[in-house]
C-alpha positions in Angstrom: -11.5 -27.3 -16.1 -7.8 -28.5 -16.4 -5.4 -26.8 -14.7 -1.5 -27.3 -16.0 1.4 -27.3 -13.4 4.9 -28.0 -12.9 5.6 -31.4 -11.0 7.5 -29.3 -8.2 6.3 -29.8 -4.7 5.9 -26.1 -4.5 4.2 -25.6 -7.9 1.4 -28.4 -7.2 0.8 -26.8 -3.7 0.2 -23.3 -5.5 -1.8 -25.1 -8.5 -3.7 -26.9 -5.3 -4.2 -23.5 -3.9 -5.9 -21.9 -6.7 -8.1 -24.9 -7.0 -9.3 -24.1 -3.4 -9.9 -20.7 -4.3 -12.0 -21.4 -7.6 -14.5 -24.2 -5.3 -15.1 -25.8 -9.2 -14.1 -29.4 -10.0 -10.4 -29.1 -11.7 -8.1 -31.8 -12.8 -4.3 -31.2 -12.7 -2.0 -31.9 -15.4 1.4 -32.0 -14.4 3.4 -30.7 -17.1 7.2 -31.2 -17.4 9.5 -27.7 -18.4 13.2 -27.4 -19.8 13.7 -25.2 -16.3 13.0 -29.1 -14.3 14.9 -30.9 -16.5 17.7 -28.7 -16.5 19.1 -27.5 -13.2 23.2 -27.1 -14.0 22.2 -23.5 -15.5 21.9 -20.0 -13.6 18.5 -18.5 -14.3 19.5 -14.9 -15.2 18.2 -14.3 -18.8 16.4 -17.8 -19.2 13.3 -16.5 -17.7 12.9 -14.4 -20.9 12.9 -17.0 -22.7 10.2 -19.1 -21.3 12.6 -21.8 -19.1 9.8 -22.4 -16.5 6.8 -21.4 -18.9 6.9 -22.3 -22.7 5.7 -26.1 -22.3 2.9 -24.9 -20.3 2.2 -22.6 -22.7 2.2 -24.8 -25.4 -0.5 -26.6 -23.7 -2.4 -23.4 -23.5 -2.5 -23.1 -27.2 -3.3 -26.8 -27.8 -6.4 -26.7 -25.5 -4.9 -29.6 -23.5 -5.5 -27.1 -20.0 -7.3 -24.1 -19.4 -5.4 -22.3 -17.4 -1.5 -22.7 -15.8 -0.2 -21.7 -12.7 2.6 -19.8 -12.2 5.2 -18.3 -9.4 4.9 -15.0 -11.1 8.6 -14.2 -11.7 8.9 -17.1 -13.6 6.9 -15.0 -16.5 8.5 -13.3 -19.1 7.8 -9.6 -18.6 7.0 -9.5 -22.6 3.8 -12.3 -22.8 2.3 -13.9 -26.0 -0.2 -11.8 -27.8 -2.8 -14.9 -27.5 -2.2 -15.6 -23.8 -2.7 -13.5 -20.9 -2.9 -13.4 -17.0 -6.6 -13.9 -16.0 -5.4 -13.5 -12.4 -2.9 -12.3 -9.9 -3.5 -14.0 -6.4 -2.5 -12.2 -3.2 0.9 -12.1 -2.4 3.0 -14.1 0.4 5.7 -12.7 1.7 8.3 -11.1 -0.8 11.7 -11.4 0.7 14.3 -14.0 0.7 15.7 -15.9 3.8 19.0 -16.9 4.5 19.2 -20.6 5.4 22.8 -21.3 7.8 24.3 -24.8 8.7 25.4 -23.0 12.4 25.5 -19.3 13.8 26.5 -15.8 12.2 28.8 -14.5 10.8 29.6 -17.0 8.0 33.5 -17.6 7.8 35.3 -16.6 5.2 35.5 -18.7 2.0 31.6 -20.2 3.5 30.0 -22.0 0.4 26.4 -20.4 -0.2 24.1 -21.5 -2.7 22.5 -18.7 -5.0 20.0 -19.3 -7.9 20.1 -16.1 -9.4 22.7 -13.3 -10.0 21.0 -11.2 -8.3 21.3 -13.2 -5.0 24.8 -13.7 -6.1 25.4 -9.9 -6.1 23.8 -9.2 -2.8 26.1 -11.9 -1.0 29.1 -10.0 -2.3 27.7 -6.8 -1.0 26.9 -8.3 2.3 29.0 -11.7 2.9 32.1 -10.4 0.9 33.9 -13.4 2.1 31.5 -15.7 0.9 31.7 -17.7 -2.0 28.6 -17.8 -3.9 27.8 -21.8 -5.2 25.2 -22.6 -8.1 22.2 -24.2 -6.2 19.3 -25.4 -8.2 16.3 -28.1 -7.8 13.1 -27.6 -5.9 12.9 -26.4 -2.6 12.9 -29.3 -0.5 15.8 -30.6 -2.5 17.3 -27.1 -1.7 16.9 -27.6 1.8 18.0 -31.2 2.1 21.2 -30.1 0.4 22.3 -27.4 3.3 21.2 -30.0 5.3 23.3 -32.5 4.2 26.1 -30.5 4.4 26.6 -29.7 0.7 26.8 -26.0 1.6 27.4 -23.6 4.4 23.9 -21.6 4.1 21.5 -21.1 1.4 19.1 -18.5 0.0 15.4 -19.0 -1.2 12.4 -16.8 -0.9 10.1 -17.0 1.8 7.3 -17.6 0.0 8.1 -21.2 -0.7 9.4 -21.9 2.4 6.2 -20.6 4.2 4.1 -22.5 1.6 5.4 -25.7 1.9 5.9 -25.2 5.9 9.4 -26.9 5.1 11.4 -29.1 8.1 14.3 -26.8 9.2 15.8 -28.8 11.9 19.2 -28.1 12.6 19.5 -25.0 10.7 19.2 -21.2 11.5 16.9 -19.3 9.6 16.9 -15.6 9.1 14.6 -12.9 7.6 16.4 -10.8 4.9 15.2 -7.0 5.0 13.5 -6.7 1.4 14.2 -2.8 1.4 18.1 -3.5 1.3 18.0 -7.5 0.3 15.6 -6.3 -3.1 13.7 -9.5 -4.2 13.1 -10.4 -8.0 10.3 -8.4 -9.4 6.9 -10.3 -8.7 8.8 -12.6 -6.0 5.9 -14.1 -3.7 2.9 -13.9 -6.0 1.0 -16.7 -8.2 -0.2 -15.4 -11.7 -3.0 -17.6 -13.5 -2.1 -17.6 -17.2 -5.1 -18.6 -19.8 -6.2 -17.7 -23.5 -7.1 -14.3 -24.4 -10.1 -15.6 -26.0 -11.7 -18.4 -23.6 -14.0 -15.5 -21.8 -15.4 -18.7 -19.7 -12.0 -19.3 -18.0 -11.4 -15.4 -17.4 -14.7 -14.8 -16.0 -13.8 -17.4 -13.3 -10.5 -16.3 -12.8 -11.4 -12.8 -11.9 -12.8 -13.9 -8.6 -9.1 -14.8 -8.1 -7.6 -11.6 -8.8 -6.0 -9.4 -5.7 -5.8 -5.6 -7.1 -3.2 -4.4 -4.6 -0.9 -7.4 -5.8 -1.6 -6.9 -9.0 -0.9 -3.4 -9.4 2.4 -3.7 -7.2 3.9 -6.6 -9.5 3.0 -4.8 -12.6 5.2 -1.6 -11.2 7.8 -3.9 -10.9 7.9 -5.9 -14.0 7.2 -3.3 -16.2 10.4 -1.8 -14.5 12.6 -4.9 -15.3 10.7 -4.6 -19.0 12.4 -1.3 -19.5 15.6 -2.3 -17.6 16.2 -5.6 -19.5 16.6 -4.7 -23.8 18.3 -7.8 -23.6 20.7 -6.8 -20.1 21.1 -10.1 -17.7 22.5 -7.9 -15.1 21.6 -8.5 -11.2 18.6 -6.6 -10.7 15.9 -6.3 -8.0 12.4 -4.3 -7.6 9.8 -4.0 -4.8 6.6 -1.8 -4.7 5.2 -1.5 -0.9 2.3 0.7 -1.0 3.4 3.7 -2.9 7.5 3.3 -2.6 9.3 1.8 -5.4 12.7 0.3 -4.0 14.8 -1.1 -7.0 18.8 -2.3 -6.8 21.1 -3.5 -9.6 24.6 -4.5 -9.6 27.0 -2.1 -11.8 30.8 -2.5 -12.1 30.8 -4.9 -8.9 28.7 -2.7 -7.1 25.3 -3.0 -5.6 23.0 0.1 -6.0 19.5 1.0 -4.6 17.0 3.4 -5.0 13.6 4.2 -3.7 11.0 6.5 -5.5 7.7 7.7 -4.8 5.2 6.3 -7.3 2.9 8.2 -8.9 -0.7 7.7 -9.4 -0.3 7.0 -13.0 3.1 5.7 -13.4 4.4 6.1 -16.9 7.4 5.3 -18.8 9.3 8.4 -18.5 9.0 7.5 -14.7 10.4 4.4 -14.9 13.3 5.6 -17.3 13.7 8.3 -14.8 14.4 5.7 -11.7 16.7 3.5 -14.1 18.7 7.0 -14.5 18.7 7.5 -10.6 19.5 4.1 -10.2 22.4 3.9 -12.3 23.6 6.8 -10.5 23.1 5.9 -6.6 25.2 4.2 -3.8 23.6 1.9 -1.2 23.8 3.7 1.9 20.3 3.2 3.2 20.8 3.0 7.1 18.4 0.2 7.6 19.6 -3.2 9.0 19.7 -5.8 5.5 19.2 -8.6 8.1 16.4 -9.3 10.0 15.2 -11.1 13.0 15.9 -14.8 12.7 12.9 -17.0 12.2 
């Protein structure tokens, strides 16, 4: 079998992980995407246009690869008809982490690296004196930029840091509570994409499917799909058990809500959730900053 992967350290780790779990000979073909080349743009609104996936999907269609391994949060919510997600692997930690040069609290005007509008909005909410600064590049590069003094702090997904086991010497690392600092839909999950009509590959991938993760991320991404409609507002969603948490920035204010999930959530449930969210505040009494790692 031939797997397609982006060339970053994290993408290669994820593809090697899928290869190990499959337990069959797999050749890995590295494919460069627009997202790997363009590191000057914010990500919000670009993922739905295949910023990190278009070239991998083209390789699938041309049968140059049998499957592609993605961070699920990079996949558009509206997938192409000829391709499917053949498996969603068990999720890693879904939360973000805050990496800081020095102790908290951050000083006024601190330069904090963030790669999305969601993280920028949350920074404004919980670090109102900080200055959000664009942060792109692969995970090791981002950490090195912080260590080199280009930023006072950066925000990264815990999953990438955990998977790569990166050295964070000289930095303080804090867990951000995903119930308050709501992550991107699908964050921490790996998705394996293949051709819809490739029965052999789909059968091989079936054994990698983790149903609890698949259910959770399906709900998160469906809420995002209905919310979007061309909208690029900062947005987060997380399912834990039978509880859905969602957050969005509107009119400069971060709004958040949590709802019990019915046994069969339908479009009415998602639209009601978005209606509740539009009127919500952010008065949960949980702490947003967890322990230092």
